[in-house]
N, C-alpha and C positions, 0 to 999 in steps of 0.2 A: 107318336114318337114314344112316349109313356107306356102304353099297353105294348109296345113290340119289344121294348127292351125288358118290362116286368115278364112278359111271356117268355121271351127268349131264356133270361136266367132261370125261371121256372121249369122249363123243359131241361135245362142244362145245368144241374147245380152244383156238377163236378168244375165247372168254370169258374164258378164264384170261390171254390176251395183254392184254385190256380190263380186267380185275381189276388186273394186276399195272401197267400203266399209270397208271389212274386211281385206284388203292386204293379201289376201289369197297365191298369188303366191310366195308372198316375204317370207311365212316363211315355204314353205314346194316346193319340189321337185316334187310332185303330184299335181293335181289339182283335189280336193275333190269332190266326186260325178261322178268322169269321171272315168266308169272303165277300158278304153282302154287305154292301154299303149302309144300308138302312140301319145296321144296329151301330154302325159308327158314326164319323164325325159330322154333325147338323149345324156346325155353325154358317154355312153358306144359307142355308134354308130359314136359320133364325133371321141372317142378316136381311133376308129379302123380305121376311116379315116385319122386320123393324122398318125397312124401306117402305112396304105398304101401309106403314100406321097400325099396325095388327099388335105389335109388341114393342114395349117401350123402347125408345131410344138411349136413354140413359144408364142401360146396362150392358154392358161388353157380349156381344156374340158369343164367344167362347165361354164366358162363365154363364151365361145362360144355357147354354148347351150342357156343361157342368152339371148345373141344377136338375135340369131335366133328366140326363143319365144317371147320376148318382141317387137321385130320389126315386127314381125305377127300381132301383135295387137293394136299396138300404133294408127293405123289412127282411129281406132273405139272406142279406149280411150280417146284420146286425143281432145283437142279444136280446133285444127288447121283449119282454115276456107277456106283453098286453095284448099281443096279437097270436092266434095259432097259425102257425105257417102251414099246417097240413090241411087247416081249413078254408075251402074253396070260399065259404061267405065272408071270413075274414080277409082273405087276400082279395076278393072282388071290393070289399068296405075300404082298404087301405088303398088300393087303385085308383076310385072314385075319389076318395080324400086329397091323394096327390095331384091327381088330375086337377082338381078344385083349387088347391093350393098354389099350384104353378102356373095355371088360369090367373087366378087374382093377382099373384105375385108380378106376372109378366105382361099382362094387357097394357094396350095403350090407355 
């Protein structure tokens, strides 16, 4: 999910500017104009993983989804200068780090 979200924003940088300008994601679980639900709300899938014992149950499914989505795009939105956003190597390292971070934070 993190990779899908990260790749989507990497390939569609104009959407990032729209989100920042209009705060679209803060107001909706669905990213407007994006018909594919795999880029939208994953709370149901997170809840299923919680029920299966794969993700911690003490974290709200909506909040876990929020963590996944926001961390997937933060590099591309943020002004952090420690990562070269145009570098494939830096993007791949960021993605691996975020996936590892989320895995360790959410695993049961």
